[in-house]
N, C-alpha and C positions, 0 to 999 in steps of 0.2 A: 441733511439727513434724508434718507430715502423714505418713501411712503411705507414700505414694508417695515422698516425699523421703527417708525413712529407708531404704527399699529401694534407691533410686537411689544413695544415698551408700555403702551397704555394697557394692553391686555395683561401683561405681567403684573403691573401695579394693581389693576382691578382684581386680579385673581388673588394676589397676596393679601390685599385689604379685605376681601370677602371671606377668605378662609380663616382669618384671625378672629373675626367676630362671629363665625358660625358656631352654633351650639344647639344641642337638642333641647327643645323646650316646647311645652304645650301652650303656646301663646298666639296661635293663628297668624303669625307673622312670617310671610314667605318672601320678604323683600330681598334678603341676601341671595336666595336662589334665583329670583327674578333678575336681579342685576347681573349675576354671574352668567345666567343663560343668555341675556341680551348682549352682553359683551362678547361672549364666545360666538354667538350666532352672527353678530356683526363682523367679527374678525373672519370667520369662515366664509360668510357670504361675500365680504369685500375681496378676500384673497381669491376665492373661486371665480368670481365674475369680473374682477378688476374694474368695478364701478361703484359709485356711491349708492345707486339704486339697489344693487345686490347686497351691500352692507346694511342698508335700511331694512330690506326684506328679511335678511338673516337676523338682524337685531330684534325685529318684531317676533319672528317665529321662535327664536331662542328665548326671548322673554316669556312668551306664552308657555313654552315647554318647561322653563325653569320655575315659573309660578305653579304649574301643575305638580311638579316634583316637590316643591316646597310644601304645598298643602297636603300632599300625600305623606310626607315625612312628619308633618305636624299631627296628622291623624294617628299615625303609628306611635308617636311620642305620647299623645294623650291616652291611648289605649294602654301603653306600657306603664304610664304613671298611675292610671286608675287601677290596674292590676296590682301594682306594688302597694298602693294605699289599702286595697282590700285585703291583702295578705298580712298586713301588720297586726290586725286584731283577730286573727282566726283562732287563736288559742282560747280566747274569751268569748267566742260566739255563743256557746251553749252554757246556760246558767239557769238557776231557779232562785226564787226569793222565798225564804222561809217565813214563818208566821210572825217573826220579829222585824221583818223588812230587810234582813241581811241577805246579800247576794252570795250565792255559792256557785262556783264554776265547776264544770265537769272536767 
């Protein structure tokens, strides 16, 4: 099996496994994006330079970029979740309590 075929097979498996478990969540976990970035960077770096050093440099650079993208996505997911939670009770934001302690909503 040629070197290109091995790298392509590993990259395809990593991409398939990474996209299956990817989901939008506010959990500060950017591991999926980091792994996908590192794998893609190693693949591109190795194929562009035809050396192991190029693959290593590409893997590190891709991992850093993937990690940054993952954390950016997490921040956006947290904002979206907080906005959705705040909108759930908007109809009952305004109320007053009468002299008997009963709550009345506007």
